[in-house]
C-alpha positions as semicolon CSV with decimal commas, in nm:
position;residue;x (nm);y (nm);z (nm)
1;M;2,992;-3,840;-5,041
2;S;2,797;-3,543;-4,909
3;Y;2,496;-3,387;-5,085
4;E;2,367;-3,034;-5,063
5;F;2,001;-3,011;-4,960
6;S;1,751;-2,754;-5,081
7;N;1,588;-2,512;-4,839
8;F;1,298;-2,757;-4,821
9;G;1,538;-3,040;-4,742
10;R;1,718;-2,838;-4,479
11;R;1,390;-2,741;-4,319
12;L;1,227;-3,085;-4,305
13;G;1,510;-3,332;-4,362
14;C;1,775;-3,230;-4,113
15;G;1,601;-3,295;-3,785
16;S;1,410;-3,081;-3,539
17;G;1,386;-3,043;-3,167
18;I;1,076;-3,259;-3,140
19;G;1,218;-3,506;-3,391
20;E;1,523;-3,553;-3,173
21;L;1,303;-3,586;-2,866
22;M;1,081;-3,849;-3,027
23;D;1,389;-4,037;-3,146
24;D;1,516;-4,024;-2,789
25;L;1,184;-4,160;-2,663
26;G;1,185;-4,430;-2,928
27;H;1,532;-4,552;-2,836
28;A;1,443;-4,548;-2,469
29;L;1,132;-4,751;-2,544
30;A;1,326;-5,001;-2,758
31;S;1,601;-5,052;-2,500
32;G;1,393;-5,011;-2,185
33;G;1,316;-5,295;-1,950
34;P;0,986;-5,412;-1,805
35;D;0,975;-5,118;-1,563
36;L;0,967;-4,854;-1,839
37;K;0,670;-4,619;-1,801
38;M;0,586;-4,473;-2,142
39;L;0,380;-4,168;-2,048
40;G;0,513;-3,945;-2,325
41;G;0,350;-4,070;-2,644
42;G;0,013;-4,012;-2,808
43;Q;-0,068;-4,377;-2,871
44;P;-0,438;-4,438;-2,799
45;A;-0,535;-4,704;-2,548
46;R;-0,643;-5,046;-2,662
47;I;-1,016;-5,070;-2,589
48;P;-1,132;-5,435;-2,602
49;E;-1,481;-5,356;-2,729
50;M;-1,344;-5,142;-3,013
51;E;-1,083;-5,401;-3,105
52;S;-1,366;-5,655;-3,136
53;V;-1,548;-5,419;-3,372
54;W;-1,244;-5,387;-3,597
55;R;-1,180;-5,762;-3,599
56;R;-1,541;-5,828;-3,702
57;R;-1,513;-5,574;-3,980
58;L;-1,196;-5,737;-4,114
59;E;-1,373;-6,074;-4,106
60;D;-1,667;-5,918;-4,293
61;L;-1,434;-5,781;-4,559
62;L;-1,286;-6,125;-4,610
63;E;-1,633;-6,274;-4,654
64;E;-1,783;-5,998;-4,872
65;P;-1,741;-6,058;-5,248
66;G;-1,459;-5,826;-5,346
67;G;-1,441;-5,674;-4,999
68;I;-1,075;-5,727;-4,928
69;D;-0,993;-5,639;-5,289
70;R;-1,156;-5,297;-5,250
71;A;-0,955;-5,241;-4,933
72;L;-0,613;-5,354;-5,053
73;T;-0,571;-5,400;-5,426
74;S;-0,690;-5,081;-5,596
75;Y;-0,630;-4,706;-5,586
76;D;-0,904;-4,476;-5,463
77;P;-0,940;-4,129;-5,618
78;P;-0,699;-3,878;-5,460
79;N;-0,978;-3,719;-5,252
80;G;-1,083;-4,055;-5,107
81;N;-1,331;-4,335;-5,164
82;P;-1,656;-4,190;-5,307
83;K;-1,883;-4,411;-5,092
84;F;-1,691;-4,319;-4,777
85;I;-1,701;-3,949;-4,863
86;K;-2,075;-3,965;-4,931
87;A;-2,132;-4,146;-4,600
88;I;-1,941;-3,877;-4,406
89;A;-2,134;-3,597;-4,575
90;T;-2,467;-3,770;-4,512
91;L;-2,387;-3,840;-4,146
92;L;-2,292;-3,478;-4,071
93;R;-2,583;-3,335;-4,269
94;E;-2,842;-3,559;-4,100
95;Q;-2,698;-3,538;-3,747
96;F;-2,618;-3,166;-3,732
97;G;-2,811;-3,007;-4,019
98;W;-2,492;-2,880;-4,184
99;N;-2,515;-2,784;-4,550
100;I;-2,254;-3,041;-4,655
101;T;-2,223;-3,240;-4,977
102;P;-1,949;-3,480;-5,091
103;E;-1,772;-3,176;-5,242
104;N;-1,706;-3,058;-4,886
105;V;-1,527;-3,380;-4,782
106;G;-1,173;-3,497;-4,854
107;I;-0,953;-3,778;-4,721
108;T;-0,582;-3,761;-4,639
109;S;-0,326;-4,008;-4,517
110;G;-0,389;-3,927;-4,151
111;G;-0,465;-3,601;-3,974
112;Q;-0,096;-3,505;-3,956
113;T;-0,077;-3,510;-4,335
114;A;-0,394;-3,302;-4,358
115;F;-0,235;-3,025;-4,153
116;Y;0,089;-3,037;-4,348
117;F;-0,111;-2,984;-4,666
118;L;-0,345;-2,721;-4,519
119;F;-0,078;-2,507;-4,353
120;N;0,141;-2,492;-4,663
121;L;-0,159;-2,446;-4,892
122;L;-0,275;-2,137;-4,705
123;A;0,036;-1,984;-4,547
124;G;0,404;-1,926;-4,619
125;E;0,541;-1,734;-4,917
126;M;0,263;-1,587;-5,131
127;P;0,268;-1,510;-5,506
128;D;0,331;-1,140;-5,437
129;G;0,639;-1,220;-5,229
130;T;0,477;-1,154;-4,890
131;R;0,463;-1,418;-4,617
132;K;0,150;-1,527;-4,435
133;K;0,114;-1,707;-4,104
134;I;-0,121;-1,938;-3,917
135;L;-0,254;-1,774;-3,600
136;L;-0,291;-1,996;-3,293
137;P;-0,547;-1,829;-3,062
138;L;-0,410;-2,015;-2,764
139;V;-0,088;-2,193;-2,673
140;P;0,024;-2,450;-2,567
141;E;-0,091;-2,623;-2,884
142;Y;-0,031;-2,954;-3,062
143;I;0,340;-3,022;-3,103
144;G;0,286;-3,195;-3,438
145;Y;0,211;-2,862;-3,609
146;A;0,535;-2,693;-3,508
147;D;0,778;-2,798;-3,783
148;Q;0,537;-2,847;-4,074
149;G;0,607;-2,524;-4,258
150;H;0,822;-2,520;-4,571
151;G;0,968;-2,195;-4,443
152;P;1,045;-2,056;-4,097
153;D;0,807;-1,872;-3,866
154;L;0,486;-2,019;-4,001
155;F;0,299;-1,958;-3,674
156;R;0,202;-1,670;-3,452
157;A;0,057;-1,755;-3,112
158;V;-0,131;-1,572;-2,839
159;R;-0,059;-1,643;-2,475
160;P;-0,358;-1,769;-2,281
161;I;-0,534;-1,629;-1,980
162;I;-0,448;-1,863;-1,692
163;E;-0,735;-1,912;-1,448
164;E;-0,635;-2,086;-1,126
165;E;-0,899;-2,320;-0,984
166;G;-0,891;-2,435;-0,622
167;A;-0,568;-2,545;-0,459
168;H;-0,420;-2,740;-0,752
169;G;-0,622;-2,676;-1,067
170;F;-0,613;-2,428;-1,354
171;K;-0,751;-2,369;-1,703
172;Y;-0,633;-2,181;-2,010
173;R;-0,873;-1,946;-2,189
174;V;-0,838;-1,748;-2,511
175;D;-0,729;-1,390;-2,446
176;F;-0,951;-1,216;-2,700
177;D;-0,820;-0,876;-2,592
178;K;-0,476;-0,978;-2,725
179;L;-0,601;-1,172;-3,029
180;E;-0,543;-0,957;-3,337
181;I;-0,591;-1,068;-3,696
182;T;-0,342;-0,869;-3,902
183;P;-0,318;-0,871;-4,286
184;D;-0,043;-1,135;-4,275
185;I;-0,269;-1,396;-4,111
186;A;-0,387;-1,669;-4,349
187;A;-0,600;-1,872;-4,106
188;L;-0,685;-1,935;-3,743
189;C;-0,619;-2,284;-3,606
190;A;-0,713;-2,454;-3,279
191;S;-0,745;-2,812;-3,158
192;R;-1,055;-2,913;-2,961
193;P;-0,985;-3,089;-2,725
194;T;-0,633;-2,956;-2,716
195;N;-0,331;-3,179;-2,716
196;P;-0,138;-3,135;-2,478
197;T;-0,363;-2,989;-2,209
198;G;-0,704;-3,152;-2,247
199;N;-0,850;-2,800;-2,274
200;V;-1,178;-2,771;-2,464
201;L;-1,267;-2,436;-2,617
202;T;-1,622;-2,345;-2,518
203;D;-1,900;-2,302;-2,771
204;D;-1,882;-1,926;-2,710
205;E;-1,505;-1,921;-2,770
206;I;-1,545;-2,117;-3,094
207;R;-1,827;-1,891;-3,215
208;H;-1,616;-1,584;-3,137
209;L;-1,317;-1,726;-3,328
210;S;-1,542;-1,826;-3,617
211;D;-1,696;-1,479;-3,636
212;M;-1,352;-1,315;-3,631
213;A;-1,223;-1,541;-3,908
214;K;-1,532;-1,485;-4,121
215;A;-1,512;-1,107;-4,079
216;H;-1,154;-1,116;-4,208
217;G;-1,226;-1,355;-4,495
218;I;-0,998;-1,632;-4,369
219;P;-1,063;-1,992;-4,261
220;L;-1,096;-2,118;-3,906
221;I;-0,931;-2,462;-3,884
222;I;-1,063;-2,681;-3,600
223;D;-0,870;-2,999;-3,522
224;N;-1,113;-3,260;-3,388
225;A;-0,872;-3,554;-3,367
226;Y;-1,005;-3,629;-3,016
227;G;-1,337;-3,449;-3,037
228;A;-1,687;-3,437;-3,176
229;P;-1,863;-3,603;-3,340
230;F;-1,613;-3,890;-3,317
231;P;-1,411;-4,030;-3,140
232;G;-1,585;-3,829;-2,867
233;I;-1,304;-3,815;-2,610
234;L;-1,477;-3,519;-2,447
235;F;-1,573;-3,475;-2,083
236;S;-1,774;-3,153;-2,120
237;D;-2,094;-3,079;-2,306
238;I;-2,000;-2,898;-2,628
239;N;-2,142;-2,875;-2,978
240;P;-1,950;-2,941;-3,300
241;H;-1,913;-2,629;-3,516
242;W;-1,899;-2,589;-3,891
243;D;-1,966;-2,305;-4,134
244;E;-1,878;-2,226;-4,494
245;H;-1,542;-2,077;-4,390
246;V;-1,456;-2,350;-4,135
247;I;-1,214;-2,635;-4,206
248;L;-1,294;-2,921;-3,971
249;T;-1,060;-3,219;-3,942
250;L;-1,148;-3,563;-3,807
251;S;-0,950;-3,886;-3,779
252;L;-0,999;-4,258;-3,732
253;S;-0,685;-4,284;-3,516
254;K;-0,820;-4,215;-3,169
255;I;-1,128;-4,429;-3,215
256;G;-0,887;-4,720;-3,250
257;L;-0,739;-4,726;-3,602
258;P;-0,412;-4,526;-3,580
259;G;-0,236;-4,765;-3,818
260;A;-0,495;-4,710;-4,092
261;R;-0,380;-4,346;-4,137
262;T;-0,718;-4,198;-4,229
263;G;-0,771;-3,823;-4,194
264;I;-1,102;-3,658;-4,285
265;V;-1,127;-3,292;-4,384
266;I;-1,457;-3,102;-4,401
267;G;-1,422;-2,767;-4,573
268;P;-1,501;-2,538;-4,864
269;P;-1,497;-2,719;-5,201
270;Q;-1,202;-2,508;-5,321
271;I;-0,993;-2,632;-5,027
272;I;-1,104;-2,993;-5,074
273;R;-1,015;-2,987;-5,445
274;A;-0,673;-2,847;-5,363
275;L;-0,611;-3,119;-5,104
276;G;-0,700;-3,383;-5,363
277;S;-0,452;-3,230;-5,606
278;I;-0,177;-3,230;-5,343
279;S;-0,259;-3,589;-5,245
280;A;-0,227;-3,699;-5,607
281;I;0,112;-3,533;-5,641
282;A;0,249;-3,642;-5,303
283;G;0,114;-3,995;-5,284
284;L;-0,119;-4,079;-5,576
285;S;-0,403;-4,176;-5,341
286;N;-0,473;-4,236;-4,974
287;P;-0,491;-4,565;-4,779
288;N;-0,810;-4,759;-4,849
289;I;-0,824;-4,995;-4,552
290;G;-0,947;-4,752;-4,286
291;Q;-1,221;-4,619;-4,512
292;Q;-1,344;-4,968;-4,594
293;V;-1,331;-5,084;-4,232
294;A;-1,522;-4,783;-4,098
295;L;-1,766;-4,737;-4,388
296;P;-2,068;-4,932;-4,254
297;L;-2,025;-4,778;-3,907
298;I;-2,050;-4,433;-4,063
299;E;-2,337;-4,525;-4,296
300;S;-2,540;-4,659;-4,001
301;G;-2,435;-4,393;-3,750
302;E;-2,293;-4,667;-3,527
303;I;-1,967;-4,475;-3,501
304;L;-2,150;-4,206;-3,302
305;R;-2,296;-4,460;-3,060
306;L;-1,957;-4,625;-3,007
307;S;-1,799;-4,283;-2,946
308;K;-2,065;-4,185;-2,693
309;E;-2,113;-4,517;-2,515
310;V;-1,771;-4,684;-2,538
311;V;-1,478;-4,460;-2,625
312;G;-1,576;-4,146;-2,433
313;P;-1,667;-4,324;-2,106
314;F;-1,353;-4,540;-2,127
315;Y;-1,123;-4,237;-2,133
316;L;-1,331;-4,044;-1,880
317;E;-1,272;-4,322;-1,628
318;K;-0,901;-4,336;-1,711
319;S;-0,882;-3,960;-1,661
320;R;-1,059;-3,986;-1,326
321;L;-0,821;-4,255;-1,202
322;A;-0,514;-4,064;-1,324
323;R;-0,628;-3,739;-1,161
324;Q;-0,693;-3,922;-0,836
325;A;-0,346;-4,078;-0,852
326;A;-0,193;-3,735;-0,916
327;E;-0,362;-3,583;-0,613
328;E;-0,234;-3,869;-0,398
329;A;0,120;-3,849;-0,538
330;F;0,172;-3,472;-0,526
331;G;-0,017;-3,392;-0,208
332;D;-0,003;-3,042;-0,060
333;D;0,365;-3,002;0,027
334;I;0,485;-2,883;-0,318
335;A;0,363;-2,625;-0,569
336;W;0,176;-2,799;-0,848
337;R;-0,130;-2,749;-1,064
338;M;-0,308;-2,971;-1,315
339;H;-0,508;-2,837;-1,608
340;R;-0,878;-2,917;-1,597
341;S;-0,920;-3,248;-1,781
342;E;-1,189;-3,188;-2,043
343;G;-1,084;-3,437;-2,311
344;A;-0,800;-3,603;-2,508
345;L;-0,551;-3,851;-2,354
346;F;-0,328;-3,631;-2,140
347;L;-0,279;-3,458;-1,809
348;W;-0,094;-3,125;-1,822
349;F;0,103;-3,037;-1,510
350;W;0,232;-2,694;-1,412
351;F;0,492;-2,660;-1,135
352;P;0,499;-2,285;-1,054
353;G;0,846;-2,171;-0,954
354;L;1,011;-2,506;-1,030
355;P;1,387;-2,462;-0,971
356;I;1,475;-2,667;-1,282
357;T;1,334;-2,655;-1,634
358;S;1,086;-2,910;-1,763
359;M;1,364;-3,035;-1,995
360;E;1,587;-3,103;-1,695
361;L;1,296;-3,274;-1,523
362;Y;1,245;-3,484;-1,835
363;Q;1,610;-3,596;-1,828
364;R;1,587;-3,690;-1,461
365;L;1,268;-3,885;-1,518
366;K;1,418;-4,068;-1,815
367;Q;1,696;-4,192;-1,588
368;R;1,423;-4,346;-1,376
369;E;1,250;-4,499;-1,681
370;V;0,957;-4,257;-1,683
371;L;0,902;-4,089;-2,020
372;V;0,703;-3,765;-2,045
373;I;0,712;-3,464;-2,282
374;P;0,871;-3,135;-2,164
375;G;0,622;-2,852;-2,194
376;H;0,825;-2,590;-2,379
377;Y;0,790;-2,776;-2,710
378;F;0,418;-2,689;-2,715
379;F;0,466;-2,310;-2,697
380;F;0,580;-2,250;-3,058
381;G;0,471;-1,928;-3,224
382;D;0,560;-1,731;-2,911
383;D;0,929;-1,640;-2,922
384;D;0,961;-1,524;-2,560
385;Q;1,192;-1,791;-2,418
386;D;1,203;-1,600;-2,088
387;W;0,838;-1,670;-2,011
388;K;0,898;-1,904;-1,718
389;H;0,560;-2,077;-1,743
390;R;0,661;-2,251;-2,066
391;H;0,949;-2,423;-1,882
392;E;0,740;-2,531;-1,582
393;C;0,498;-2,771;-1,754
394;I;0,498;-3,134;-1,869
395;R;0,256;-3,351;-2,064
396;V;0,170;-3,695;-1,927
397;S;-0,037;-3,955;-2,113
398;Y;-0,286;-4,154;-1,907
399;A;-0,369;-4,400;-2,188
400;M;-0,141;-4,669;-2,042
401;D;-0,244;-4,925;-1,778
402;E;-0,358;-4,768;-1,452
403;A;-0,072;-4,922;-1,253
404;V;0,186;-4,780;-1,494
405;V;0,031;-4,432;-1,481
406;R;0,004;-4,439;-1,103
407;D;0,364;-4,550;-1,056
408;G;0,488;-4,295;-1,309
409;L;0,308;-4,011;-1,132
410;R;0,461;-4,121;-0,801
411;I;0,811;-4,098;-0,951
412;I;0,737;-3,759;-1,112
413;A;0,628;-3,628;-0,772
414;E;0,947;-3,762;-0,613
415;E;1,166;-3,587;-0,871
416;V;0,978;-3,259;-0,835
417;R;1,023;-3,277;-0,458
418;R;1,394;-3,350;-0,506
419;A;1,428;-3,048;-0,735
420;W;1,268;-2,825;-0,474
421;K;1,486;-2,970;-0,201
422;E;1,803;-2,908;-0,400
423;G;1,678;-2,557;-0,465
């Protein structure tokens, strides 16, 4: 028997390009042998010191009277656990002087869910029949946003300025001359650091975006899944930004609790109340375990120390080793550039003039048991499929073991050389 799906069902329930790709990666991972090099996912690394912290917290919950019961056997309010929310508000107020109360804080079932709620809350079909969009000031941008809209064409994107650095480096910057906020724009949105490139918008860029959004009476959404104040996977000196029109998202995933599915949203009370309403309708309440595990670390500020002294330095060293391995693998005999690594878990490679597309390169690499992500998936919101740059890039995770990353980069370099040789 076949059933007819609604427009919603057709949009979200019948597959997508990235859904097919991730299914492809999942099957390759499930059937792959010991030589498989999984450099395509966003799974955070396992950091021994952080895993010890989480184990101790679980032991504490077992020993605390009612501790494990609070974490597992009761519903929290739809907006999140009140003690956890208060702790977040207090931490941000005391550390950064932000005028934040518990009314500015909401919890969702992971950061991905937060953006699904936020995008469809603010953009799409409006009561007057018009359609509004989310404006991405810079692409490439996080692939997980791309298919979250209930309707088509939820995003508009602005191509970046590409600044070449040295023989093999480059960096994307916001092209403010091309950035226009038209009446159909519901919000600006940018990740910081950016997945896939590791780009970090400067304080000046963020202030400029914030001022533009405020002048037009719309929110600026800043995705801090990898950023400040935690988990602190940042390799440049930047300051967190918040204002009354800013929606700031945080997550417990990249500090080591991806399975706990805990997203944190800091924003105007009207937005936070709406998110709580959506959470109640979509899932009654959000997972408790992550909030209970992290609560004392947030109350004490320990989460900031761990981010600064453990998590950040761990990934900085992994980035350094991966960049060194890339320079050794690619050498000077082929055209290649690597985006400046300023944060997150990825290296972003650009092969100017590559004779094959990044999708073809992906297929060749998969045959050699190296899994990456083709770059064109990250350029949504810009409909110009003829822009060659979008088909010349790949994302590579360096969160795996150093030997796996090094060997994977060697094979990528071999396939790029083969593509050039075949012409």
